[in-house]
VOGU-3710 file (C-alpha; in Angstrom, 3 decimals, decimal comma):
1> xxxxxxxxxx> 0,232/0,046/0,287  3,041/2,439/0,743  4,477/1,432/-2,333  1,839/2,504/-4,492  0,950/5,660/-2,484  4,605/6,218/-3,105  4,330/5,691/-6,735  1,203/7,779/-7,303  2,870/10,552/-5,251  6,035/10,243/-7,598
11> xxxxxxxxxx> 3,777/10,457/-10,607  1,955/13,299/-9,537  4,885/15,438/-8,645  6,650/14,414/-11,888  3,483/15,731/-13,909  3,316/19,153/-12,170  7,272/19,434/-12,608  6,551/18,702/-16,540  4,047/21,082/-16,364  6,018/23,945/-14,866
21> xxxxxxxxxx> 8,930/23,135/-16,996  6,435/23,327/-20,208  4,927/26,817/-18,971  8,690/27,805/-18,282  9,554/26,591/-21,852  6,271/28,590/-23,272  7,663/31,743/-21,412  11,208/31,759/-23,028  9,610/31,531/-26,632  7,404/34,166/-25,659
31> xxxxxxxxxx> 10,341/36,273/-24,299  12,878/35,508/-27,667  11,920/37,934/-29,855  11,880/41,031/-27,768  14,580/40,656/-25,515  17,185/38,925/-27,763  16,976/41,750/-29,961  17,269/44,576/-27,480  19,499/42,595/-24,557  23,299/42,358/-25,488
41> xxxxxxxxxx> 24,011/38,381/-25,904  20,176/37,806/-25,515  20,313/35,174/-28,612  23,242/33,590/-26,728  21,279/33,549/-23,412  18,253/32,179/-24,796  19,817/29,443/-26,884  20,754/28,090/-23,983  17,634/28,536/-21,684  15,919/26,547/-24,366
51> xxxxxxxxxx> 18,212/23,452/-24,496  18,404/23,452/-20,929  14,419/23,359/-20,274  14,255/20,862/-23,304  16,997/18,207/-21,229  14,540/18,003/-18,390  13,114/14,991/-19,464  13,602/11,616/-21,081  13,827/12,552/-24,842  12,605/9,352/-26,778
61> xxxxxxxxxx> 9,833/7,927/-24,478  7,233/8,829/-26,665  6,454/5,996/-29,466  4,376/8,453/-31,442  7,702/10,627/-32,426  8,518/11,092/-35,938  12,051/9,199/-35,114  12,956/8,576/-38,828  12,709/12,610/-39,678  14,357/13,440/-36,489
71> xxxxxxxxxx> 17,500/10,584/-37,201  17,739/12,480/-40,701  17,643/15,980/-39,687  20,500/14,839/-36,775  22,402/13,251/-39,541  22,443/16,563/-41,864  23,608/18,497/-38,798  26,438/16,012/-38,121  27,358/16,055/-41,941  28,175/19,729/-41,385
81> xxxxxxxxxx> 29,916/19,321/-38,225  32,229/16,578/-39,652  33,203/18,798/-42,560  34,152/21,403/-40,085  36,317/18,485/-38,271  38,005/17,445/-41,394  39,060/20,760/-42,103  41,170/21,124/-38,736  43,324/18,882/-40,419  44,930/22,456/-42,202
91> xxxxxxxxxx> 44,485/24,439/-39,016  47,239/26,475/-37,498  45,486/28,347/-35,432  43,932/26,115/-32,858  42,747/28,863/-30,520  40,646/30,524/-33,033  40,031/27,183/-34,694  38,724/26,356/-31,384  36,410/29,656/-31,216  35,065/29,051/-34,689
101> xxxxxxxxxx> 33,769/25,270/-33,942  31,138/26,460/-31,561  29,649/27,921/-34,583  29,214/24,573/-36,074  28,365/21,851/-32,793  25,363/24,045/-31,801  23,450/22,632/-34,492  23,159/19,111/-32,470  22,022/21,160/-29,447  18,798/22,344/-31,343
111> xxxxxxxxxx> 17,803/18,484/-31,777  16,704/18,012/-28,006  14,678/21,428/-28,488  12,871/19,971/-31,387  11,806/17,039/-29,663  10,648/18,733/-26,733  8,797/21,163/-29,100  7,189/18,094/-30,508  6,119/16,364/-26,830  4,780/19,434/-25,082
121> xxxxxxxxxx> 1,103/19,343/-24,562  1,004/23,501/-24,415  0,461/25,240/-28,228  4,307/26,398/-28,654  3,055/28,259/-32,151  0,328/30,168/-30,317  3,464/30,763/-27,683  5,243/32,192/-30,663  2,515/34,589/-31,590  2,290/36,173/-28,627
131> xxxxxxxxxx> 5,975/36,373/-28,353  6,129/37,783/-31,856  3,618/40,657/-31,004  5,275/41,764/-27,887  8,412/41,614/-29,861  7,552/43,823/-32,133  6,001/46,554/-30,027  9,173/46,448/-27,745  11,598/46,570/-31,276  9,704/49,176/-32,009
141> xxxxxxxxxx> 10,049/51,548/-28,941  13,652/50,766/-28,907  14,508/51,781/-32,569  12,348/55,121/-31,894  14,122/55,710/-28,630  17,869/55,046/-30,271  16,976/57,312/-33,516  15,190/59,705/-31,819  16,568/60,538/-28,233  20,120/59,290/-29,058
151> xxxxxxxxxx> 20,141/60,284/-32,485  21,612/57,036/-33,753  22,335/56,361/-37,552  21,276/52,574/-37,234  19,486/51,115/-34,491  21,418/48,269/-32,760  24,713/50,429/-32,291  23,759/51,254/-28,565  24,976/49,012/-25,999  27,477/46,827/-28,277
161> xxxxxxxxxx> 23,682/45,360/-29,998  24,783/44,736/-33,455  22,706/46,411/-36,368  22,814/43,335/-38,704  21,348/41,092/-35,830  18,648/43,358/-34,867  17,442/43,417/-38,206  17,454/39,907/-38,757  15,004/39,634/-35,903  13,121/42,557/-36,945
171> xxxxxxxxxx> 12,393/41,033/-40,299  11,650/37,378/-39,417  9,432/38,512/-36,418  7,720/40,163/-39,444  7,595/37,069/-41,724  5,969/35,130/-38,647  3,261/37,550/-38,158  2,471/37,482/-41,910  2,182/34,065/-42,466  -0,327/33,841/-39,397
181> xxxxxxxxxx> -2,579/36,699/-40,760  -2,543/34,775/-43,873  -3,279/31,386/-42,426  -4,263/31,190/-38,963  -7,641/31,363/-37,786  -7,557/34,227/-35,400  -10,326/36,233/-33,597  -10,402/40,161/-35,050  -8,879/41,895/-32,243  -5,693/39,538/-32,505
191> xxxxxxxxxx> -5,658/39,712/-36,142  -6,038/43,772/-35,934  -3,014/43,743/-33,231  -0,937/41,185/-35,388  -1,206/43,396/-38,413  0,115/46,464/-36,118  3,058/44,019/-35,222  3,832/43,310/-38,640  4,153/47,324/-39,258  5,996/47,600/-36,112
201> xxxxxxxxxx> 8,626/44,705/-36,916  8,978/46,038/-40,602  10,109/49,532/-38,854  12,332/47,916/-36,433  13,971/45,714/-39,314  14,485/48,647/-41,693  15,587/51,203/-38,581  18,944/48,786/-38,356  20,012/49,496/-41,705  20,926/46,059/-42,422
211> xxxxxxxxxx> 21,029/45,802/-46,271  21,569/42,014/-46,485  18,811/41,385/-44,091  16,183/44,031/-46,108  17,199/42,038/-49,506  16,554/38,914/-47,668  13,475/40,237/-46,532  12,366/40,924/-50,198  13,141/37,428/-51,733  11,217/35,966/-48,613
221> xxxxxxxxxx> 8,200/38,399/-49,537  8,643/37,287/-52,686  8,567/33,320/-52,083  5,480/34,004/-49,877  3,544/35,784/-52,312  3,962/32,734/-54,565  2,985/30,426/-51,435  0,554/31,996/-50,135  -1,615/32,053/-53,291  -1,416/28,756/-54,128
231> xxxxxxxxxx> -4,866/28,087/-53,640  -6,075/30,851/-55,957  -7,144/30,441/-59,802  -4,472/31,217/-62,121  -6,083/34,716/-62,924  -6,748/35,571/-59,197  -3,005/34,651/-58,737  -1,970/37,011/-61,366  -3,997/39,879/-60,452  -2,858/39,358/-56,605
241> xxxxxxxxxx> 1,034/39,108/-57,572  0,416/42,185/-59,674  -1,065/44,217/-57,099  1,522/42,958/-54,679  4,224/44,308/-57,247  2,447/47,569/-57,252  2,330/48,121/-53,554  6,035/47,018/-53,436  6,913/49,630/-55,795  5,002/52,179/-53,862
251> xxxxxxxxxx> 6,555/50,988/-50,774  9,970/51,342/-52,423  9,373/55,281/-53,320  7,632/55,921/-49,972  11,118/54,491/-48,058  13,350/56,373/-50,959  11,264/60,003/-50,340  11,195/59,133/-46,382  14,651/57,861/-45,433  18,131/59,252/-46,679
261> xxxxxxxxxx> 19,591/56,567/-45,111  17,794/54,189/-47,501  18,259/56,370/-50,246  21,985/56,969/-50,225  22,855/52,968/-49,581  20,216/51,652/-51,802  21,864/54,259/-54,773  25,335/52,644/-53,578  24,155/49,421/-54,511  24,403/50,453/-57,976
271> xxxxxxxxxx> 27,448/52,175/-58,208  29,894/50,447/-55,696  30,233/47,392/-57,591  31,295/48,900/-60,461  34,057/51,125/-58,677  35,458/48,122/-57,172  35,932/46,368/-60,759  37,337/49,506/-62,097  40,120/49,501/-59,088  38,690/52,433/-57,599
281> xxxxxxxxxx> 38,760/51,479/-53,858  37,528/53,415/-51,045  37,531/50,829/-48,347  37,176/53,566/-45,313  34,028/54,342/-46,535  32,605/51,704/-48,344  31,061/48,585/-46,791  30,487/47,230/-50,361  34,019/47,460/-51,341  35,040/45,719/-47,980
291> xxxxxxxxxx> 32,491/43,070/-48,635  33,789/42,439/-52,353  37,779/42,569/-51,497  36,725/39,729/-48,352  34,989/37,926/-51,225  38,308/38,360/-53,360  40,611/37,189/-50,646  38,086/33,934/-49,765  37,833/32,785/-53,199  41,461/33,283/-53,692
301> xxxxxxxxxx> 41,844/31,243/-50,180  39,560/28,344/-51,486  41,431/28,189/-54,499  44,721/27,061/-52,772  42,834/24,561/-50,408  39,628/23,447/-52,879  38,642/20,209/-51,035  38,688/20,530/-47,201  39,484/24,381/-47,114  42,294/25,879/-45,182
311> xxxxxxxxxx> 40,961/25,030/-41,593  39,093/26,504/-38,941  40,778/29,688/-37,660  43,291/30,388/-40,540  41,343/32,865/-42,507  42,830/36,331/-40,886  46,542/34,550/-41,434  45,957/33,801/-45,187  44,135/37,085/-45,945  47,517/38,623/-44,588
321> xxxxxxxxxx> 49,615/36,090/-46,806  47,680/37,269/-49,822  48,137/41,123/-48,827  51,948/40,003/-48,416  52,100/38,465/-51,760  50,291/41,186/-53,691  47,405/38,962/-54,303  45,120/40,588/-52,544  44,775/44,904/-53,710  43,784/45,968/-50,646
331> xxxxxxxxxx> 44,518/45,471/-46,850  41,889/42,882/-45,724  42,973/41,025/-43,152  39,499/39,664/-41,497  38,667/36,382/-39,692  35,127/36,643/-41,354  34,290/37,331/-45,153  30,845/38,665/-44,499  29,355/36,030/-47,058  28,474/32,625/-45,482
341> xxxxxxxxxx> 29,036/30,814/-48,659  32,609/32,126/-49,710  33,425/31,715/-45,669  32,456/28,451/-45,544  34,338/27,867/-48,941  37,601/29,196/-47,607  37,261/27,284/-43,929  35,777/23,713/-44,932  36,343/23,830/-49,209  33,980/21,482/-51,528
351> xxxxxxxxxx> 33,015/19,048/-48,865  32,241/21,875/-46,287  30,177/23,570/-48,920  28,241/20,764/-50,094  27,335/19,381/-46,164  26,120/22,729/-45,532  24,077/23,367/-48,536  22,790/19,788/-47,637  22,399/19,755/-43,966  21,946/22,977/-42,886
361> xxxxxxxxxx> 19,506/24,325/-46,009  17,990/21,679/-47,976  17,237/18,833/-45,550  15,376/21,363/-42,971  13,611/22,753/-45,963  12,352/19,617/-47,320  11,342/18,615/-43,940  9,363/22,028/-43,753  7,711/21,434/-47,145  6,803/17,477/-46,803
371> xxxxxxxxxx> 4,818/18,975/-43,675  3,424/21,647/-45,298  2,108/19,312/-47,956  0,375/16,855/-45,504  -3,164/16,221/-45,095  -5,325/16,922/-43,148  -3,582/20,594/-42,809  -4,233/21,527/-39,100  -3,409/25,503/-38,985  -0,684/25,559/-36,521
381> xxxxxxxxxx> 1,436/22,884/-38,362  0,697/24,436/-41,765  1,839/28,261/-40,568  4,895/26,592/-38,973  6,122/24,573/-41,793  5,895/27,794/-44,082  7,407/29,939/-41,624  10,067/27,364/-41,294  10,586/27,199/-45,137  10,343/31,385/-45,097
391> xxxxxxxxxx> 13,021/31,582/-42,345  15,594/29,465/-44,434  15,018/31,196/-47,461  15,729/34,300/-45,842  18,702/33,253/-44,513  20,011/31,561/-47,748  19,819/35,121/-48,890  21,022/37,083/-46,112  24,148/34,351/-45,798  25,398/36,147/-49,242
401> xxxxxxxxxx> 25,712/39,468/-47,688  26,841/38,468/-43,946  28,598/35,664/-42,254  25,398/35,239/-40,497  25,883/31,545/-39,978  29,472/32,169/-38,765  28,669/34,777/-36,236  26,023/35,164/-33,464  23,163/35,339/-36,271  23,191/31,813/-36,371
411> xxxxxxxxxx> 21,696/31,152/-33,011  19,086/33,466/-34,398  18,339/30,917/-37,153  18,549/28,086/-35,002  16,058/29,104/-32,289  13,825/29,898/-35,219  14,211/26,830/-37,440  14,305/24,109/-33,628  10,651/25,929/-32,432  9,264/25,791/-36,140
421> xxxxxxxxxx> 10,795/21,907/-36,472  9,123/20,680/-33,458  5,609/22,327/-34,203  5,531/21,009/-37,859  6,887/17,421/-36,913  3,960/17,096/-34,369  2,341/13,715/-35,284  -1,212/13,801/-35,443  -1,754/11,846/-32,610  -0,630/14,963/-30,504
431> xxxxxxxxxx> -2,135/17,489/-32,396  -5,360/15,844/-31,276  -4,686/15,003/-27,818  -7,046/16,123/-24,906  -4,830/19,141/-23,996  -4,290/20,720/-27,357  -6,912/22,937/-29,331  -5,564/22,233/-33,055  -8,514/22,025/-35,833  -7,969/20,731/-39,181
441> x> -7,939/23,883/-41,463
//
């Protein structure tokens, strides 16, 4: 009798503890967009908190977990990590190489977050939407304060916050809100609030002055416009695409007339690449010339180490060698190349580049696409899978203009992908459980 009573007490305590952990987990999700954007090191802290919360209970307990898909995504991440390990054969700067490896092995840390999100009885997607709404308001206030009170040219510079990271969070936030507005059943008042949140998030993203994030946002909007009209007839789809095109042109015209910053920088995009190719450098005042010089140096490094790369931590040393030998016309000796594709080519060669495309971009995108295509369609699952595809498109484009996969921007990508994959991969048995409120859409 005592044993039975003790077992019941233990089971009840375990259930209560699990409820608390799930609530804390959802609280982290709600807080992610807002606090990671305005607190120095916020993305890193939230990444570690989410991982820690997800490790509280045994992970592979439930028989209805999509184990084959979890194994596939883990295998893709392992490929990418192993390509980095292989490149260490050529590494001479082990201190910097060890630091750089931290950008790789963290991919495996999101696997328990994915599993925990699948198992959680609370609606992680609803928590994500609430967090996106709160985040949009906080980021908009933060942007206004920095621009109007501190007179900052680009938001994010205060308190050591990176403006490019700030722009990524703002635009990703707006993308997730936009998809919910189109595909998630919402009450009118919450729809209006999200519409306001969408506008505030775009304002926050633009205030960062991040051209890479802005171009990625435009590309993602094009992808979403195509996907969100898949239920339209050909005539309606063509009309809608034309309308979106006209609205976009109006938005661009308004942006260029209102913001001197964006007018100057968008016009420079058309002029400065030509200047660089004509050997008219202005490294001190042109970030485009800086990026082009870094890209040139990175491709020269890759040509010297085509298959496994120069090794993690050696890029800065190799750039100095190129300058000394006169192969690089300007003195650019940075360790990151401001282009994730050239970064991975230089550090890990063709093998690392292939593993990056397959393990980091293609496999997650394919899983989201499969989840999006499944029938019956459940609103949260459909929205999360479409958001996941959009986030991958966003960072795939942003990666061409920044080292977002080799700096702390990778944490924004990882947290977003982990949560959205967990929601997308939830089996039907868990969607229809007694504590969920998902309905087929």
